[in-house]
N, C-alpha and C positions, 0 to 999 in steps of 0.2 A: 376618830382620827388615828391613823397609824403612822409611826415614824419607822421607816425601813431603809435598807440599802445604805447604811453608814459606811462611808469609804473615805480614803485619803488619796490624793493624786496631785501630780504636777500639772498645772494648767498655764501654759505660757510661761511668764516670768514669776508666777506665784505658785506657792504650795497651798493646797486647798483641802479642807475637810468638809464633807457635805452629807446630806441625808435627803430622802424623798418623803414628802408629807402627802399622805393619802386621806382626803376628806371622806367622811362616812355619812354625815347628816346634812351636808350642803352640796348642791350640784356644782361641783368645781373640780377641774382636772387636777391630777397629781402635780405637785410642785417641788422643785429642788430648792433647798436652802443651803447656804454655804458660809463659811468663815475662812478667810485666806490671809496669808502674809507673804513677805518676800523670802527669798532663799536664805538670807542671813539668819532668819529666825524660824526656819522650817522645823528644826529639831525641837523647838519649844511648843509647837502647835500639835495637839493630839485630837484624834477623832473621839472625843469624850461624849458618851451618851448623855451625861448631865447637861451639856450645852444645848443639845437639841430638845431634850425634855423641857428645860426651862424656857427655851424659845417658843415652844408650842403650847404650854399649859394655859397661859392667859389668853392666847389666841383661841384655843378650843373652848375655854370658858365663855369668852365674850361673844364668839360667833356661833354658839349653840351646838357644839359637839358634845355627845353624851359621855365619851370616854377618850382616853389616850392610851394606845397600845405601843409599847416598845419592847422588843425582844432582847433586852440588855439588862445587866445588873446595875441597880441604882442604889446609892447610899440611903439607908433608912432615915437618916437625919434630914436629907433633902426631901424625901417623900413626905415626911411630916410637915416640913416647912412649906411645901407647895400647897398643902391643904390649908395651912394657916394664911398664906397669901390670898387664896381664893376667899376664905372666910372674911378677911379684912375688907377686900373690895366689895364683897356682898353687903357688908354692914355699911360701908361708906356710901355706896351708890344705890343701896336698896334694890339690888338686882333680884328679880323674882325668878330664880332658877336654882337648881341643885348644883353643887360643886361637881366638877368633872371627876369621874373615876379614873384613876391611873393604874394601868395594868402593866406591871414590870416585875422583873426578878429583883430580889433584894440581895445586895452585896454583903458579904460577911467579912471583908477585909478591905484595907486601903493600900494601894500600891506604894512601895517604898521608893522615894525619889532617889535618883542617882547622885544628885548634888543638893546642897542646901537650897531650900526655896526662899523666895524673896517677897518683899512687900511691893505692891504696885498701886497705880492710880489710873483712873480713866481721865486722860489728859485732853484738854481742848485748847489751852492757851489763853482762856478767859480769866476773869477776875476770880471766880470761885476756885478753879483748879490751881491757879498760881498762888493764891492765898493758902490753900491746903498744903501745897508743896513747901511754901516758905515757912509755915508754922511747923511742918514736920522736920525741916532742917533745924529750926530753932529749938524744938522740944525733944528731939530724939538724937542721941549720939549716932554717928554713921554705923557703928558696929552693932547697934540694937536691931533685933529682928523686925521691929516696926518701922525702921528707917526706910523710906520709899526709895527703891532703886530703879524701878521700871515704870514706864508710862505706856498705856495703850491708846493710840491715836487712831480713831475709827472713821472710815469712810462708809457711808450708807445710811446714816441716821439723820441727815439734814439735806437741804436742797443744794448744797454747794456742788460745784463741778469737780470732776476728778483733777482737772488742771489746777484749780484753786486749792484743792486738798494737798496736792503734791508740792505746790509752792509754799503753802503754810508749813508743811513738814520740814522743808529745807530752811525756812525762816527761823525754826526753833533750834538751829545748831548752837547758837550762843547760849541759850538757856540750858540746853542739855549739858554743855561743857561746864558751865558755872555751877549747876546743881548736882552734877555727877549722875545724871539721869540717862538711862537707856530708853529711847523712845521707839516703840515697835509700831510700824504701820499695819493696820488691819483693814481688810475689805470684806464687806458682808452685804447680804440682801435680806437680813432678818426682819426688817420692817417693810422693805419693798414688796415682799411676797404677799402682804395683806394690805398694802397701802390703798389699792383701789377700793377695797371694802370700807376702809376708814373714810375715804372721800365720799363714797356713796351715803355714808351716815351724815354727811354735811360738814366735814372738817377733819380735824386730827384728834378727835376725842379719845379714841382707843390709845394712840401713842402717848398723849400727855397725861391721861387719867389712869391708864392701866399698864402700859407696856415699857415705859422708859427704863426703869431699873432692871426689868426682866431681860430686855434685849442686851443691856450692858453686862449683866451677870452672865448671860449666855456666852458672850465673847470671853469674859474672864475665865470661865471654866474650861474653855478651849486651850488656855495657857496654864492650866493647873499643874502641869509638870514643872513649870518654872516658878509659879507664884503660890504663896501661902495665903495671901490676902490681897484684896483690891479695894481701894477707897473710891466711893462716889462722893464728890464734893456737894455739900448741901447748897441748894439755891434759896432756901428759906431759913429764917431764924425762928427760934422757938415761939416768939410772940405771934407769929403769923402762920404757924403750921396749919395745914388743911389737907384733906385728902388729895393725893397727887400720885402720879406715876412713879415718882421717886420720893421716898418718905422714910424717916428713921425707924418707923415700925415695919414698913414693907421691905425695904432693901435687904436687911439681914436674913429674910426668909428665903433668899436665893442662895444661901450658904449650904455647903455640905461639910462633911467631916474633914475633907482635905482642902477646902478653899473657903475662906471667910470673906463675905461681902460687908464692907463697912460704910456707914453713912457718917460723914465727917463734918464737924464744926458748925452745928446748928446753933451754938450759943452766940455766933457772930452775925451782925447785920452786914448787908452788902456794903454799906458805907465803911464799916470797920475793916472789911476785907480790902476795899479799895485803898484805904489809908495805909494798910499793911503793904500792899503791892507797890505803892509809889516810892517806898523806901528801898526798892530793889531795882537798881538802874537797868540791868539787862532785861528784867521783866517788862519794864516800861518800853524798851526798844523792840520787844517781840509780842506785845499784847495783841491778842486776836479774839474778838468777841462776835464776829460777824459770819453768817453762813449764806449771804446773798449770792446769787448767781453771777451778777455783773458787778465787778469791782473796778475802781479807778486804777489805771496802770501804775504798778509799783507799790500798791497798798493791799493789805490783807483785811481791811475794814472799809465798808462803803461810806460810813459817816452819816447815814440818813435813816437806817432801819431802827426800830425801837430799841434793840440791844445796843447799837452804837450810840444812840442819843442818850440813853440812861447812863452809859459809861462815860461819855464825853461830859455830861452835866456834872457827874461826881468829880471827875478829874478837874474840871473848870472851877468847881467850888473849892477844891484843895489847891488851886493855883498851879496845877501840873499838866494841863491839857497840852500846852506847847511842848512838853517833854515827851509826849506820847507820839512818836514819829510814825506810827502805823495807821494813823487817821489822816485823811486828806485835808482836814481843816484844823486849824489851831485855835478856833473859837467856836462858840455856839450861840445862836440867837434865840430870843424868846419865841419867835414865830416857828422856828424849827422844832423847838421843844414842844410847843403846843400842838403842832400838826402831826408830829411823828411819834410822840411818846406812847400812845395807845395803851393806857393803863387799864388793866383788866381785873386786878386783884389788889387787896389792901397792902400786901407787902410791896407791890410795885409802886403804889402811891407813896409808901413810906420812903422808898429810894429817893424821891424828890423832896418830900417834906423835910427830910433830914438836912437838906441843903439851903433852906430858906434863910436861916440866920447867917450862914457864911456869905451868901450872895448879897444880903443886906449890908454886911460889912464892906463888901466890894462896890457898893452902890450900883449893883446890877439889878435894878428894879424891873427891867424888862423881863428878866428871868424869874424874879420873885412873883411878878404879876401873872406870868404864864403858868407857873406852878400852882398858884392859888386858884386860877381859873380852871386849870386841868383837874385839880382836886375837887372843886365844886361840881364840875361836870360828872366826874366819876361818882361822887356821893349821890348826886341826883339820880343817876342811872341805877345805883344800888338800892336806893329808896324805892324806886318803881319796881325793881325786881323783887324786893322784899314784900311789897304789897301783893304782887302777883303770886308769890309763893304762899303767903299766909291766907289770902282771901280767895284767890282763883286757883290755888293748888298747881300753879305753873302752866295752866291752860293757855294763858295769853302768850307766854313766851314760846310754847310749843307751836301755837298757831302762827306766830311770827316766823319762827325758824323753818317750819315745814311748808307753809303756804305763802305768806306775804314776801319773805325774803327771796325765795326762788322765783316768784312772779316778777318782782322788781328787777332782779338780775337778768331775767329773760328779756325784759323790755329793753334794757340798756345794752344788750349784747350786739 
């Protein structure tokens, strides 16, 4: 894989940095990848080769490229870190292939910024990022270099529409003012350029298992003229850590000498974070957890997707769902919880099990019974998967995924 033609340009109302990706070991036409922002922040966006190298390294590794070539100077610390990132996922997922060879010049210096650089956060408006911002304000004096001043709000990493993204951006005006946060809109195709390959594999395995923090860090490095560090808010707590596309071992490997990528607050459960956020009135008025395409008029959350249901359940357990005006419903039913929760991992199961005692005190046994049934269904599925892994070495699951599931979907199309 070659990364060539790094350029900066005005494109419509946006300022854009981009590069051409040339595949060498896969029959695929050259592709343009880009990161863009509005004119207000154009001076902060740079055509940083680190951005494009990070964006492509895990892509090249996962999709079988033997090397990455970029005719640019790269920080030696980042080059070492990228090798560590590939070694981590090789170990986690038992990938039977060599790490990608990176061919690049080594930089011997770091640019001196014209102004003092700041701490930032990848901001979504959800529980994790709001809790990170809240704790940062509590724990860090505003004058401290670690005090978060900037947020990067990114379009291109989820299924949401551009219209919904821009409505969400406007909806954060109150939280920006209250927290003293500059929120920078970012537009990118860093995932879209390989999304078709991910779908061919049967889902979004590449994004969720390999690419999440790499794509985020790529955007962060494009703003390294402005930022000294960027925080990725942990979605898991220590008790439930597992191999994932964003992880406290993986995320820092996308740091260079001039930009640090941080993985924040793994010591807190999702329930603890929710409990923290409900004490922040403005956060409750702007809470956004949903990336669905179709949203009820006037709302930034659909109220029915797994993310919405998990958040609504926790808010209901804390007696605060009625205060969250960004959801179309001010209550949650046991039937909605059971049919829409879609628990896939033990940490997600824990989101709900943490609520049982609180719902019992509220005499909400419809929710208690739904949580217990959901947990039993999840544990049964995990038991079967464990037998498949230990006895059949995953053959049954692979047969289901590659043969039975596509056949069933074809029948019902």
